[in-house]
MARBA-3410 file (N, C-alpha, C, O; in Angstrom, 1 decimal):
55
5.1,-28.2,-18.8,4.6,-28.6,-18.9,3.8,-30.0,-19.1,4.4,-30.8,-19.9 ~ 2.8,-30.6,-18.5,2.5,-32.1,-18.4,1.8,-32.5,-19.2,0.7,-31.9,-19.3 ~ 2.1,-33.8,-20.4,0.9,-33.8,-21.6,0.8,-35.8,-20.8,1.7,-36.3,-20.3 ~ -0.6,-36.4,-21.1,-0.9,-37.4,-21.4,-2.0,-38.0,-22.1,-3.2,-38.0,-21.7 ~ -1.6,-38.4,-23.2,-2.3,-38.7,-24.1,-2.9,-37.5,-25.3,-3.8,-37.4,-26.1
-1.7,-36.6,-25.0,-1.3,-35.2,-26.0,-2.5,-34.1,-25.4,-2.8,-33.2,-26.1 ~ -3.1,-34.2,-23.8,-3.7,-33.1,-23.7,-2.6,-32.3,-22.1,-1.7,-32.9,-21.4 ~ -3.1,-31.3,-22.1,-2.2,-30.5,-21.4,-3.1,-30.7,-20.2,-4.3,-30.6,-20.1 ~ -2.1,-31.1,-19.1,-2.7,-31.4,-17.6,-2.3,-30.2,-16.7,-3.0,-29.8,-15.7 ~ -1.2,-29.8,-17.0,-0.5,-28.7,-16.2,0.7,-28.1,-16.9,1.4,-28.7,-17.7
1.0,-26.8,-16.3,1.7,-26.2,-17.2,2.3,-24.8,-16.4,1.6,-23.8,-16.1 ~ 3.1,-25.0,-16.2,4.0,-23.4,-15.5,4.4,-22.5,-16.9,4.6,-23.2,-17.9 ~ 4.5,-21.5,-17.0,5.4,-20.7,-17.6,6.2,-19.3,-17.6,5.4,-18.4,-17.1 ~ 7.3,-18.9,-17.9,7.5,-17.5,-17.9,6.9,-16.5,-18.9,7.3,-16.5,-20.1 ~ 5.9,-15.7,-18.5,5.5,-14.9,-19.5,6.2,-13.5,-19.7,6.1,-12.8,-20.7
6.9,-13.1,-18.8,7.2,-12.1,-18.6,9.0,-11.8,-18.2,9.4,-12.7,-17.5 ~ 9.8,-10.8,-18.4,11.5,-11.5,-18.1,11.7,-9.9,-18.2,11.7,-9.2,-19.2 ~ 11.8,-9.8,-17.2,12.1,-7.5,-16.7,13.4,-7.8,-15.5,13.5,-8.6,-14.6 ~ 14.3,-6.9,-16.1,15.5,-7.1,-15.0,15.6,-8.2,-14.7,15.2,-8.6,-13.7 ~ 16.2,-8.8,-15.5,16.8,-10.4,-15.4,16.0,-11.4,-14.2,16.5,-12.4,-13.6
14.8,-11.0,-14.1,13.3,-11.6,-12.7,12.4,-12.3,-13.8,12.3,-11.7,-14.9 ~ 11.7,-13.4,-13.7,10.6,-13.7,-14.2,9.1,-14.1,-13.1,9.1,-14.3,-11.9 ~ 8.3,-14.1,-13.8,7.1,-14.4,-12.7,6.5,-15.5,-12.9,5.8,-15.1,-13.9 ~ 6.1,-16.6,-12.7,5.7,-17.7,-12.9,4.0,-18.3,-12.6,3.7,-18.3,-11.5 ~ 3.3,-18.7,-13.4,1.5,-18.5,-13.7,1.3,-19.8,-14.0,2.1,-20.4,-14.7
0.4,-20.4,-13.6,-0.3,-21.7,-14.2,-1.9,-21.6,-13.8,-2.5,-21.1,-12.8 ~ -2.3,-22.3,-14.9,-3.4,-22.3,-15.0,-4.6,-22.7,-13.5,-4.5,-23.7,-12.8 ~ -5.7,-21.7,-13.3,-6.4,-21.6,-11.8,-6.8,-22.9,-11.2,-6.9,-23.3,-10.0 ~ -7.3,-23.7,-12.6,-8.1,-25.2,-11.9,-6.9,-26.0,-11.8,-7.2,-27.1,-11.3 ~ -5.4,-25.8,-12.2,-4.5,-26.8,-12.1,-4.1,-26.6,-10.7,-4.0,-27.7,-10.1
-3.7,-25.6,-10.1,-3.1,-24.7,-9.2,-2.4,-25.9,-7.6,-1.4,-25.8,-6.9 ~ -3.6,-26.8,-7.5,-3.9,-26.9,-6.5,-3.3,-28.5,-6.1,-3.0,-28.9,-5.0 ~ -3.4,-29.5,-7.9,-2.7,-30.7,-8.4,-1.1,-30.7,-7.4,-0.7,-29.7,-7.0 ~ -0.7,-31.6,-7.2,0.6,-32.0,-7.5,1.9,-31.4,-9.0,3.0,-30.7,-9.1 ~ 1.1,-32.0,-9.9,2.0,-32.0,-11.3,2.3,-30.1,-11.2,3.4,-29.8,-11.1
1.1,-29.0,-11.4,1.6,-27.6,-10.9,2.7,-27.3,-10.3,3.5,-26.5,-10.8 ~ 2.9,-28.0,-8.7,4.1,-27.8,-8.4,5.3,-28.0,-9.2,6.2,-27.2,-9.5 ~ 5.3,-29.5,-9.4,6.6,-30.2,-10.3,6.4,-29.3,-11.4,7.5,-29.1,-12.0 ~ 5.3,-28.6,-11.8,5.9,-28.0,-13.3,6.8,-26.6,-13.3,7.5,-26.2,-14.3 ~ 6.2,-25.5,-11.4,6.7,-24.5,-11.7,8.1,-25.0,-11.4,8.9,-25.2,-12.3
8.4,-25.2,-10.0,9.4,-25.8,-9.2,10.6,-26.4,-10.6,11.8,-26.2,-10.4 ~ 10.2,-27.2,-12.1,11.1,-26.9,-13.0,11.5,-25.7,-13.6,12.6,-25.6,-14.1 ~ 10.6,-24.9,-13.6,11.0,-23.3,-14.2,11.9,-22.4,-13.5,12.6,-21.5,-14.0 ~ 11.8,-22.8,-12.1,12.6,-22.5,-11.3,13.8,-22.6,-11.1,14.7,-21.8,-11.3 ~ 13.9,-23.9,-10.8,15.5,-24.7,-11.2,16.3,-24.1,-12.4,17.5,-23.9,-12.5
15.3,-24.0,-13.6,15.6,-23.4,-15.0,16.5,-22.1,-14.8,17.6,-21.9,-15.1 ~ 15.7,-21.1,-14.1,16.2,-19.7,-13.9,17.2,-19.9,-13.1,18.0,-19.0,-13.3 ~ 17.7,-20.5,-12.3,18.3,-20.5,-10.7,19.8,-20.6,-11.7,20.8,-19.9,-11.7 ~ 19.5,-21.6,-12.5,21.0,-22.5,-13.5,21.2,-20.6,-14.0,21.8,-19.7,-13.3 ~ 20.4,-20.3,-15.6,20.4,-19.1,-15.8,20.6,-17.8,-14.9,20.6,-16.7,-15.6
20.8,-17.7,-13.7,21.0,-16.7,-13.2,19.6,-15.6,-12.9,19.6,-14.4,-12.5 ~ 18.8,-16.3,-13.3,17.6,-15.0,-13.2,17.0,-15.3,-12.0,16.9,-16.5,-11.7 ~ 16.4,-14.1,-11.2,16.0,-14.6,-9.9,14.5,-14.7,-10.0,14.0,-13.7,-10.5 ~ 13.7,-15.5,-9.7,12.7,-16.2,-9.6,11.9,-15.2,-8.6,12.3,-15.1,-7.5 ~ 10.6,-14.5,-9.0,9.8,-14.1,-7.9,8.9,-14.9,-7.6,8.2,-14.6,-6.6
END
């Protein structure tokens, strides 16, 4: 999540874990911004560190 002045500007979350894999989602209005790319990349890197296969 990216916060600015305590307001969420962008976020990515792993809302489902199944068979050692996850799905990543973000707010629709934020998808074209680079902040969402950064948030998603951090989620994916955390998965790889934990040997979870990102989809």
